[in-house]
N, C-alpha and C positions, 0 to 999 in steps of 0.2 A: 503493499501499499504507498504510494506517495505521499511524503510529511512536508511541512510548512512551518518553519519558523516565526512564531507569532513574539512581541514583544506586546505581554498584556498592559503592561503600564500607561501605552499609547492605544492599544489596539481597543480594550475595556472601555465603557464609558465612565468609569468610575476612577480611571485610571490608576490602576493597583494589581500586580502580577507582575513576574518574571518573565521574562523570553523563554516560549516552551515549541518543542517541538509537535503540532498538532498532525495527525491522520487525514487524510482526504478520499471522504467515500465517495468512488466512481460507481457504483454496482452492490450487489446487495452477495456475493458471493464476496468477496473482501472479509477479514475476521475485524466484529465490527462491534460485537457483545460484552467487551469489558471496558466500553469506551464512553464517557461520555459528551453529548453531540452537543454542540456551539454554535450560534447561526455569528450575529451581530454585536453579541457580548454586551446589548444594552440591558442587564438584570442579574449581571453576575457580577459575584465577585472573587475573585480567584486566590486562592490559598495559597498558603507556602507548602504544603504537601498535596500539588492537585491530582483527581485520579486520570487513568490514559485521556484523552482527549481525540474530539472526531468533527469533523467539519465537511457538509457539504460541497463537491466539484461543484462546477460555477454551470454545468450541463444542466441544473435542476433550476439555473434562475430564470424563470421564461412565466410568460401572459398568456394563453389561447384562449381564444373565444370557437366553442366546437360544441356542436346540436343541444345548444341555446343555455348552454351552462358556461362558467367563466374557470378556468382548468389553469391553478398557478404553482408555478416548482416552489419547493419548499426552500430551496435559498432565497427567491428574491424579495427584494429588501421592502419594507413598507410603503416606501417614499415613491419606490416607483411603480405600484398595484395606485395608488394613490394618483398620480398623473396618469396613467395608464385609464383609468375608470372617469376622471373627469375630463381627459379627450375626446373618451366614448361616451360618454354620457351614459356611465354604467354609475346606477343610486346603490348605494348602503354601505359603502367601503369609504365616507367622505371621513369619518374618524381616522383611519390610517394615517391621515395628514399630520397628525399630531401625535403619532402614537408609533416611536421607533423599535427598528426590527426587524426582523427574518417572517418569514408567512410559516415555515416550519414549527420557530418557537415561539409564533404569538397563536397558535392553534395551540399548539403541546399546553400550553395554557391558560389557554377559552381568555386571550387577552382583550381588553376594551375599555370604554369611557361607562361608568353609568351602566344604564342597560343594552347599549349599545354594544356588543362582543361578536367576535368573528364566526362564534359558533351558530346566530342568525339566522345565517345562511347558508352556513355548509349542508353538502350532502353528503358527501364521502370522502377520505383519505387513502394515496395509494401508500404502503407502507413495507418495508423488510418482509414484515410477516405478513403481509396480503394487501388485499383490500379492505378498507371499515367504513359499513356506513353507516351515517351518525346515529342510530338508534342502538348500535354496536358498541361505541364509548358510552362509558361513564362518564359524564362531566358536570362541572358546576360553576362556581365563582371561583376565577380564577384557576380550577384545577379540572386535567384530563386524567384518568388513567392509562394512557398510551405509554407503553414500554419499548414500540421499535421507533426506527430512524421516521421521518416522514420523509417521505419523497415529494410530492405534490398533492394537494387537496383541490375539490371539481364544490364549486357553491351556484346557490341558483344566478341565474342573469336576471336582472330586470334595469330598466333605462329612466332617465329622472335625474340626473349629479344634482345634488342640490347645495348650492353655495350658501345659502341661510345655514347651513349644518355647521360648516368650514367654518362661520362665525362662531357660532354656537361650541363646539370644542374649542376653538383658540380661545375665547372666554373662557374655558371650565381649565385650560390649562396654564391662566394668568400669572396663579400664587406659586407657580412652581419654578423653583430656581436655576438657573445656566451655568452656575458651579456643577464641578463632576459630579455625577450618581449613578447609582444604579437603579435610577427611575424608585416607584414605592416602596419602601423600607418591609410595610408591613401589611397585610390584607388586611381590610376593614372590616373587626367582627361584626358579629348580625346586630343589627340596629345602633352602631356608634363608628365610631372614627377613630382609625389609631393615632393620625396627628393630633388629634383633641386628645388621645389618651398621654402621647408623649407630652403634650404640654402642660395637663393637671395636673402630670407628675415630673414637674421640674424638668424636664429634660429638652425644652426646646431653645439649639441656643448653646447646648450646652457640649463642650469642648474638649476634648482628649487628644494630641499631639495635633494633626493635621485632619482629623476628622471632627465632624460637628452634626447636629440633625440642625438642619436650615431654620434660620430666623423667617425665611419667607415662608414653609411649609414644613411642620414637626415631623413631617411623615419622608422625608429628605433626608439620607445617610451623607450629606455630601465632603467632599475633597477639596478642603479650602488651601490644604499646603503642605503636597509632599504624602499625605494619610497613607499609612500600612494598614494592612490584613489586620494584623493584632487589634490596630485604634478602631478597627472598624469592628470586630466582633466584639470587642470590650461595651462599645454601645451598643450593640445589638441586644446580646446578653443581660445589661443593664437597665436599656428599657423592657426590656423581657420580665426581669427579676421587678421592678417599681410599680408597673401598672397590674403584673397581678397581686401584688402584695398589698395595697390601694383597691382595687377592683376587681380582685380573684376573674379577672380577664385574662388569659393565656393570647399573647402576640404571635402570630401564626406569620413567617419570615413570607414575603413575595418575591424577593431575592433569593438566585441560589446562590449557597451559599460552596463553592465549590474547595473543599478541602477533605480528604479521608476521613481525618479525623472528625466531621461536623456535617457527615453525610450518612442515610441511615435513619430507621427509623427507633435506634436508642440514640442517636443526635442528642447534645445536650441543649439544641437548639429547638426540640420537641418536647410535647409539653410533659414535664416527668410529674405532673400531676392527675394527668389524662386515668381512666381505672384502665 
């Protein structure tokens, strides 16, 4: 399998990580099963002990209108999808103009803004484990149970690109910091907001080394000055500890922490209080 050297301190949106070899997946006959697949690294915190990494080949970067559906390769950037839909007057993908990432990652985490989610118009996905219909996938808020590399996805095709939605999504993102981050740090608990809880326990603007919870939006963990993985991890765990202590709510990470010491069911980032 071909490999690519990637400097994650430049490539990742949070600007943290070493220079690492990443395997490039051309087809599913290659040995990918022990690897963690990455896209454009917009919601990833790269650790100092990362798992083997995998990235899709550029051949999975495509958009095709076929049989009254929209087929999109999993390596396709969200900005490219949004531009294609605007140019071709296609509806229901306007929110992607303000949601960075590649299609595979967006599907894997059912990304979205409020009620606008990638699964809303999804029909099926093609993976290394075969074709999966939407009804065969367990999914919810920022969650799916997909366990194999996504190669492409097929969506319902509707026309009528809505410029008003662009303005609405822009306004929804207006309070988010431009400082390097991995997007929302935690998922919003049912009926509440992670940012409100973080602010309530005194962590808005709280800084350790080069990392802090943003003064603009408390649920954004930002790299203000050469922040490190250990500093970011400390703040994540401190927020979980304080919020649970005050509200008995366990904040679940929305960013993916890629370090073998903090992955899996026994990770200290998972809720230690659940039965």
